[in-house]
N, C-alpha and C positions, 0 to 999 in steps of 0.2 A: 445361787448367788450368795446366800448366807454362809454356805460351807467354804467358799473361796475367801471370804473376808475373815473367817476364823484362822485360816492358814497364812494370811498375808504377813503377819509379823515374822513367822518362821521363814517364809520365802525372802523377805527383806533382809533378815539376819544372815541367811545363806549368801545372798548377793554381796553383802558388806564383807563377810568373811572371805569370800572368794577374791574380791578385788583388793583387799588390804593384806591378805595373808597368803593365799594359795597362788595367785597369779605372779606376784613378785618372786616367790620362792622358785616357781617353775622357770622364770626368766633367768634367775641367778644360776640355777642348775644347768641350764642350756649354755650360758656363758662359760661356766667352769668346764663343761665337757668340751667345748670348742677350744678353750685354752689348753687343756690336756692333750687334745689331738694335734695342736699346732706346735707342741714342743719339738725341738730339734737338737742335734748334737751341738755342744758348745754354749747352750743357753745357761746363764747363771740363774739359779733358782733358790728359793727358801721353802723348806717343808713346813707343814702345819705345826710340827713340833719345834721348829726354830732352827733346824740345821741348814747351813749355807753350803752351797756347792755348785758344781758345774756338771751338766748332763754329758756323760761320755758314751752311753749306749741306750738305745730304745728297743723294746721288745713289744711288737704288736700282738703276739700270741696271747700273752697273759697281761697285757696293758701295764707293763712295768718299765722302769728305767733304772739305770745305774748312775749314781751321782758320786762324783769324786769330791771328797772333802779333805781337809787337812789331816784327818785321821785315817784316810784310806778310801776305798770304794765301797759304797753301800747300795744295796738294791732296795728300791722303793716302788710302791704302786703309784701310778700317775695321779691318782686321786689324793695322794698324801701331799701333793705340792700345793702350796698356798698361792692362789691367783693374786690376791691383793698385795701380799708382802713381796712377791716376785715382781709385780709391776712397779711397786714403790722402789725396789732395789734397782731395777733397770732404768727408771726415770731419773734417779739421783746420779747415776753414772754418766748420763748424757750431758 
């Protein structure tokens, strides 16, 4: 019983770290993965680097997409598309 009480602060600290840091991060990663999988041709997106464009092609093999911008067509990885900025862009257009 005495050994368990010595480890109680560490167990409590792990539980706090899990619920305030690890669990929300896993939830966010799951949402971003669903967002990237739901992309389709014609969607207006913003990349994490700030480039605006429209999805013209999707490649499921290497999880990439081609985005048409004013400068031309550029190939990006789907994970490079910002979920938050894209949702704000599409919400303001409606």
